[in-house]
N, C-alpha and C positions, 0 to 999 in steps of 0.2 A: 437518766442512762446509766445502765450498768457498765463499770469500766473493767470489764474483763478482757482487756485487751493491751497490748503493749505500749500504747502511746499513755496512758496512766501513768502519771509521776514522771514525765519526760520534761526537758526544760527546753523550751522553744522560743527563737526571736523571730517574730514577724517583721519585716520592713514594711512601712506604709499600712500598718495593721489595723487601722481604725476607719477606714473607709471603703466602701464599694467592695470587691474582691476581696481585699485584704481583712475588711471587718468580718466577712463571712468566714476566710480561713481561720481567724482568730477564735470567733465564736464556737468554731466545731472542735479546734483543738481543746478548748475550755471545756465543753461537752464531753470529751474523750477521757477528760481528768489529767491534762498536761497543765503544767505551768508555764505562763506565756510572759514574755517580754514584747510591748505594744511600741514599735516606732510610730511616731507621727511627725509630721511636718508642721500643719495647719489643721488638724482635726483634734484638738486638745479635748473639747467638749465628749466625742465619740469615744476617746480613749479613755477617759475618766469612767466613762459609762461601763465600758467594757471592763475597766480594773474592777468596779464594783459588781458586775456580773460575775467574774471571776472567784473573786472572795465570798460572794454568796454560794458558789458551789463547790466550795471548798479547796479551791486551788490559788496557788501565789500567782500575783499579776503585779506588774511594773509599767508605767507609760513613760517613754523616754522621749523627747524631742531632740530632731535633728536634722541639718542640712546634709544629706549623703553623700553630695557632689563634692563636699569638702571632707578629706581623709581624716582630719583631727576629729570631726563630729561622727564618722564611722568608728572610729577607734573608741571613742568616748560611748558610742552605742554600745560596742560590743561588750567593754570592760565593765559598764554600769549594769550589764545584763549578767555578766557571769558571776560580778559580786552580788547580786541580789538572789539570783536563782540558786548560785552555788556550782555552776557550770553551764554546759550547753552540749545538747543531744541533736537538735534539729536548727537548720535555718533555713528559714523561706525568704527568699530574694524576691519580693513582691513590687517593690517602688518602681515606677515608672509612668511616663506620660508622653501622649502623643505631643502636648504644647499647643500646638496650632496647625494647621493646614498650611502648606507652601509647596508650590510647583517649583520645579527645577529652575525656570528663569527667574524666580523672586527669591532664590536662594542665597542667603548671606553666610560667610564663615560662622560668624558670631552664632547663629540659630543653628547651625549644623552642629557646632560643638555643644550648645546648649542640651539638645536633645540626646545627642551621644553620652553626654555627661551624666544626665537625669536616669537613663536608661541602661547604660552599660558602666561607665566608669563609676559611678555609685555602687553598681554590683560588685565590681572587682573591689572597691576599698573594704565594704563589709566583709564580703568572702574572706580576702587577705587577713584580717583582723579575726576572724572568726576561726579559721583553720586550725591555728594551734590549740584551741581550745576542744574542738570537734574532735582533735585526733588522740585526746586523753581518754575517749570511749571505746569500748571493743565494736559498738556500731554505732555509727552516727549518718547523718544525711542533710543533704542539701537539696532544696527544689527551687528551680528558678522559674519565673514567670515570662514566658516568651509570649508569642500572639501567632495566628493565624497569618497575620501581615507578612510576618518572618518566613513563612512558607511560599505565600502567593504573590507578596509584592505590595498588598493592601490597596486601598483605594485612593483615587488621586489627591493629591496634597499630602499623603503620607510617606514619601521618599525616604526622610531620615528615620522616622520613627519603624517603618518597615527594614531598613537596614540594620538598623540597631538591635531590633528583635530577632533578625537572621543571625546576627552576632552572637547573641544569647545562645541560640540552638549551637553553635560551634563551642562556644565557651564550655558549654555544659558537656557535650562529647570530649573536650579537651581536658577538662577539669577532672572528669570521672576516671580518665587513665591515669592522671598526675595524683590523684587523690586514694586510688584505690588501695595501694599497699597499705595506708594506715588505717583502713576500716571504714571510709567514708564514702557513700554512694552519694551520685549526684545526679539528679534527672531535672526535667523541665516539664511543664503544661504549656500548651500553645491554644489559649481560647479562641473561639470565632468570636461571633455576635452574642455579646452577654447583655443584656438589656438591665435596665433598672440601677446602671452604676454612673457616678459622675461623669465617667469617661465618655461614654455614648449620650448622655443626657446633654453633654456639653458639644461633642463633636459629630453627632450621628442625627440627620434629620427623621421626622417620622416616615418620610416617603423614601427615603434612602434606605432605613430599616426595614420596611415593608418589601420594597424591591430585594434586599438580601434574602429575606426570610423565603419569599417566592422561589428562589434559587437553593433553597436547603431542603435535602431529601427529605427528612423529618419534619418540614414545613413548619417549624417552630423556633423561637431563638432560644438561648441559653439563659441561666439566670447564675447570681455569684455561687449559689449553692452547689450547683455542678460542677465548678471549678474547685469550690473546696472539699468536696468529698474525694476528687481526683488527687488533690494535693496531699489529703491524709495518705490516701492508698500508697503513694510514692513514698511518702515521708516515713512509714510505719516500717517496723521490721518483719512483716509477715511476707515481704517480698524481698527479701535479702539478696538475691539474686540479679535484681533490676537496677543497672547503673548506665549512665551515658543515654539514657532513651528519653523520648518525649512522648507524651500521651496528649493527642489530639482532641481537643473539645469542641467540637464544631457542628455536630447533627449530620456528619458526613459530608461536607461540601470539600474536604481535602483527607483523602483517606489512602495516601502512598505510604 
């Protein structure tokens, strides 16, 4: 692929960048000639395969493990990224999980805090650590992974997950205002049903997926590449006037 674009040579950090949507995002950045730092928690094998793929394609890559619900790990991730890549242009906050389905009557404080920490607090820690380095560039970008659940409330049992993803939508808008003066654009994507990922393989039954697809205007589910292309679109400098926005990727289920 020709690297006649402004992503070539950019320095990118992708959290949870070694599986599912994150893996697709990482591959797409590599294909565009960007240098990547691939964060992972439990996907060491995939992370190292992506690193080899990057090197084969002539770009720098490093795989870094860490539990991003711990601020020290988030700071370590950013510092290792900057040290290896020589700076930071783009941050992709992809890490997150449903963890498990629990209804309100089953809710325990520990579970609530765990899901909020995985999806929201981790994003805060990484973004806080990364922002001073992003500020050193004339143009820099953050893209946060939200969810259709943050728009519509999700399916039963996803109360905390949907709440955290809704918080990411607001976090994105607020952060875009705060970081605009330093030249950092902040946007989000909100994927709907994206099959072929560990998330839906774990938490969505075939029956549930089929029922959801029947209600999608274009009558099909999305895939990880659909999300990756949208992330690159928002991250690139082609669209430097877009900030504080959320791009919905759901086949028309939610279009407000």
